[in-house]
ZASERO-914083 format. One record per residue (C-alpha): x, y negated, z negated. Coordinates in steps of 0.05 Angstrom, whole numbers, plus 5000, padded with zeros to 4 digits. Each point is the difference from the previous one (the first is absolute). Layout:
BEGIN
<r><u>X</u><v>Y</v><w>Z</w></r>
...
//
This chain:
BEGIN
<r><u>5001</u><v>4999</v><w>4998</w></r>
<r><u>5027</u><v>4928</v><w>5017</w></r>
<r><u>4971</u><v>4951</v><w>4950</w></r>
<r><u>5006</u><v>4920</v><w>5016</w></r>
<r><u>4953</u><v>4942</v><w>4986</w></r>
<r><u>4936</u><v>4991</v><w>5037</w></r>
<r><u>5026</u><v>4939</v><w>5026</w></r>
<r><u>5072</u><v>5023</v><w>5011</w></r>
<r><u>5047</u><v>5000</v><w>5060</w></r>
<r><u>5057</u><v>5034</v><w>5018</w></r>
<r><u>5059</u><v>4965</v><w>4983</w></r>
<r><u>5068</u><v>5020</v><w>5035</w></r>
<r><u>5057</u><v>5009</v><w>4946</w></r>
<r><u>4947</u><v>4997</v><w>4942</w></r>
<r><u>4972</u><v>5051</v><w>4958</w></r>
<r><u>4924</u><v>4986</v><w>4994</w></r>
<r><u>4973</u><v>5062</v><w>5016</w></r>
<r><u>4999</u><v>5064</v><w>4956</w></r>
<r><u>5006</u><v>5063</v><w>5022</w></r>
<r><u>4963</u><v>5053</v><w>4955</w></r>
<r><u>5019</u><v>5075</v><w>5003</w></r>
<r><u>4960</u><v>5057</v><w>4974</w></r>
<r><u>5046</u><v>5040</v><w>4961</w></r>
<r><u>4979</u><v>5079</v><w>4980</w></r>
<r><u>5039</u><v>5042</v><w>4937</w></r>
<r><u>5034</u><v>5065</v><w>5014</w></r>
<r><u>5030</u><v>5047</v><w>4946</w></r>
<r><u>5062</u><v>5027</v><w>5031</w></r>
<r><u>5060</u><v>5047</v><w>4983</w></r>
<r><u>5072</u><v>4972</v><w>4997</w></r>
<r><u>5038</u><v>5050</v><w>5035</w></r>
<r><u>5064</u><v>4957</v><w>5006</w></r>
<r><u>5035</u><v>4936</v><w>4997</w></r>
<r><u>5047</u><v>4950</v><w>5036</w></r>
<r><u>5058</u><v>4969</v><w>4959</w></r>
<r><u>5001</u><v>4923</v><w>5010</w></r>
<r><u>5055</u><v>4976</v><w>5036</w></r>
<r><u>5039</u><v>4971</v><w>4941</w></r>
<r><u>5004</u><v>5076</v><w>4977</w></r>
<r><u>4977</u><v>4993</v><w>4931</w></r>
<r><u>4924</u><v>5006</v><w>5007</w></r>
<r><u>4943</u><v>5022</v><w>5033</w></r>
<r><u>4987</u><v>4970</v><w>5072</w></r>
<r><u>4933</u><v>5031</v><w>5007</w></r>
<r><u>4961</u><v>5063</v><w>4982</w></r>
<r><u>4975</u><v>5047</v><w>5056</w></r>
<r><u>4930</u><v>5023</v><w>4993</w></r>
<r><u>4964</u><v>5062</v><w>5019</w></r>
<r><u>4934</u><v>5035</v><w>5004</w></r>
<r><u>4981</u><v>5077</v><w>5003</w></r>
<r><u>4960</u><v>5034</v><w>5052</w></r>
<r><u>4951</u><v>5045</v><w>4993</w></r>
<r><u>5054</u><v>5057</v><w>5009</w></r>
<r><u>5043</u><v>4972</v><w>4945</w></r>
<r><u>5047</u><v>4966</v><w>5047</w></r>
<r><u>5035</u><v>4936</v><w>4977</w></r>
<r><u>4997</u><v>4937</v><w>5058</w></r>
<r><u>5042</u><v>4942</v><w>4997</w></r>
<r><u>4948</u><v>4943</v><w>5002</w></r>
<r><u>5038</u><v>4932</v><w>4988</w></r>
<r><u>5041</u><v>4960</v><w>4948</w></r>
<r><u>4993</u><v>4957</v><w>4940</w></r>
<r><u>5046</u><v>4948</v><w>4982</w></r>
<r><u>4968</u><v>4944</v><w>4959</w></r>
<r><u>5041</u><v>5008</v><w>4932</w></r>
<r><u>5041</u><v>4955</v><w>4957</w></r>
<r><u>5071</u><v>4998</v><w>5001</w></r>
<r><u>4991</u><v>5025</v><w>4926</w></r>
<r><u>4948</u><v>5058</v><w>5023</w></r>
<r><u>5049</u><v>5017</v><w>5055</w></r>
<r><u>5057</u><v>5016</v><w>4961</w></r>
<r><u>4963</u><v>5039</v><w>4951</w></r>
<r><u>4956</u><v>5045</v><w>5051</w></r>
<r><u>5072</u><v>5015</v><w>5029</w></r>
<r><u>5022</u><v>5034</v><w>4934</w></r>
<r><u>4935</u><v>5035</v><w>4990</w></r>
<r><u>4991</u><v>5028</v><w>5072</w></r>
<r><u>5075</u><v>5020</v><w>4999</w></r>
<r><u>4974</u><v>5044</v><w>4946</w></r>
<r><u>4949</u><v>5038</v><w>5047</w></r>
<r><u>5042</u><v>5006</v><w>5060</w></r>
<r><u>4988</u><v>5058</v><w>5042</w></r>
<r><u>5024</u><v>5041</v><w>5065</w></r>
<r><u>4939</u><v>4986</v><w>5034</w></r>
<r><u>4936</u><v>4966</v><w>4992</w></r>
<r><u>4954</u><v>4988</v><w>5062</w></r>
<r><u>4989</u><v>5066</v><w>5039</w></r>
<r><u>4948</u><v>5063</v><w>5007</w></r>
<r><u>5003</u><v>5064</v><w>4973</w></r>
<r><u>5002</u><v>5035</v><w>5070</w></r>
<r><u>5054</u><v>4968</v><w>5032</w></r>
<r><u>4953</u><v>4954</v><w>5044</w></r>
<r><u>5029</u><v>4927</v><w>5020</w></r>
<r><u>4971</u><v>4945</v><w>4953</w></r>
<r><u>5012</u><v>4928</v><w>5001</w></r>
<r><u>5062</u><v>4978</v><w>4960</w></r>
<r><u>5034</u><v>4933</v><w>4990</w></r>
<r><u>5069</u><v>4989</v><w>5036</w></r>
<r><u>4971</u><v>4997</v><w>5073</w></r>
<r><u>5024</u><v>4940</v><w>5044</w></r>
<r><u>4953</u><v>4955</v><w>5032</w></r>
<r><u>5004</u><v>4937</v><w>5037</w></r>
<r><u>5011</u><v>4958</v><w>4934</w></r>
<r><u>5045</u><v>5044</v><w>4968</w></r>
<r><u>5058</u><v>4994</v><w>5048</w></r>
<r><u>5064</u><v>4993</v><w>4960</w></r>
<r><u>4970</u><v>5006</v><w>4933</w></r>
<r><u>5022</u><v>5054</v><w>4944</w></r>
<r><u>4937</u><v>5050</v><w>5005</w></r>
<r><u>5031</u><v>5049</v><w>4949</w></r>
<r><u>4953</u><v>5019</v><w>4938</w></r>
<r><u>5006</u><v>5042</v><w>4936</w></r>
<r><u>4949</u><v>5053</v><w>4996</w></r>
<r><u>4967</u><v>5003</v><w>4928</w></r>
<r><u>4955</u><v>5060</v><w>4967</w></r>
<r><u>4932</u><v>4981</v><w>5022</w></r>
<r><u>4960</u><v>4987</v><w>4928</w></r>
<r><u>5002</u><v>4930</v><w>4996</w></r>
<r><u>4934</u><v>4964</v><w>5022</w></r>
<r><u>4992</u><v>4927</v><w>5019</w></r>
<r><u>4938</u><v>4959</v><w>5016</w></r>
<r><u>5014</u><v>4948</v><w>5064</w></r>
<r><u>4957</u><v>4960</v><w>5042</w></r>
<r><u>5008</u><v>4996</v><w>5071</w></r>
<r><u>4967</u><v>4952</v><w>5060</w></r>
<r><u>4999</u><v>5055</v><w>5056</w></r>
<r><u>5017</u><v>5066</v><w>5022</w></r>
<r><u>5030</u><v>5029</v><w>5066</w></r>
<r><u>4978</u><v>5068</v><w>5004</w></r>
<r><u>5024</u><v>5040</v><w>4931</w></r>
<r><u>5046</u><v>4940</v><w>4982</w></r>
<r><u>5001</u><v>4932</v><w>4970</w></r>
<r><u>5006</u><v>4950</v><w>5051</w></r>
<r><u>5036</u><v>4952</v><w>4963</w></r>
<r><u>5037</u><v>5000</v><w>4932</w></r>
<r><u>4953</u><v>5009</v><w>4942</w></r>
<r><u>4989</u><v>4966</v><w>4932</w></r>
<r><u>5016</u><v>5029</v><w>4934</w></r>
<r><u>4939</u><v>4996</v><w>4961</w></r>
<r><u>5011</u><v>5057</v><w>4934</w></r>
<r><u>5032</u><v>5066</v><w>4984</w></r>
<r><u>4957</u><v>5054</v><w>4992</w></r>
<r><u>5023</u><v>5050</v><w>4947</w></r>
<r><u>4929</u><v>5028</v><w>4989</w></r>
<r><u>4998</u><v>5024</v><w>5068</w></r>
<r><u>5026</u><v>5061</v><w>5031</w></r>
<r><u>5045</u><v>4998</v><w>5065</w></r>
<r><u>4954</u><v>5055</v><w>5026</w></r>
<r><u>4939</u><v>4953</v><w>5004</w></r>
<r><u>5027</u><v>4951</v><w>5043</w></r>
<r><u>4981</u><v>5015</v><w>5071</w></r>
<r><u>4994</u><v>4975</v><w>5059</w></r>
<r><u>4922</u><v>5004</v><w>5003</w></r>
<r><u>5003</u><v>4943</v><w>4953</w></r>
<r><u>5016</u><v>4942</v><w>5046</w></r>
<r><u>4950</u><v>4963</v><w>5026</w></r>
<r><u>5001</u><v>4991</v><w>5076</w></r>
<r><u>4940</u><v>4949</v><w>5016</w></r>
<r><u>4968</u><v>5003</v><w>5064</w></r>
<r><u>5007</u><v>4944</v><w>5049</w></r>
<r><u>4948</u><v>4965</v><w>5041</w></r>
<r><u>4997</u><v>5024</v><w>5068</w></r>
<r><u>5017</u><v>4966</v><w>5061</w></r>
<r><u>4934</u><v>4997</v><w>5021</w></r>
<r><u>4976</u><v>4972</v><w>4928</w></r>
<r><u>5047</u><v>4938</v><w>5008</w></r>
<r><u>4979</u><v>4979</v><w>5075</w></r>
<r><u>4931</u><v>5011</v><w>5007</w></r>
//
């Protein structure tokens, strides 16, 4: 939604209009993390959701933490490092972090897997397939929720208007 004064006009270079996005929540499993470029704290946590078959798919990341929290998170997540996190029991391929894209050229895409037991609630604005289109916002930790309950079917995929709805 774009909001403006009823008598407002577009003014180049000025922020007189407001964009209001619809945010949705999701409870996700932390499947890994990336170390901050400074090396002494978390850069981002890597999020996953389970399929009905029990496969953990990477769906996005979250990085909105204070410097103090980033240091503490690194200390905590180092204690639950794992050899693997995202994957499937039957060896079928699943989406994992570290894949190159047109935006990641030259970036360090390395990440560290953790035991998939920590649950976090994040908010997101848009999905693209079975992943978050943009970075998510941290809302809260969910120590009360079992990781196995964090499944893809919780994602809200609103149906947009069809072309004829808009044009007619």
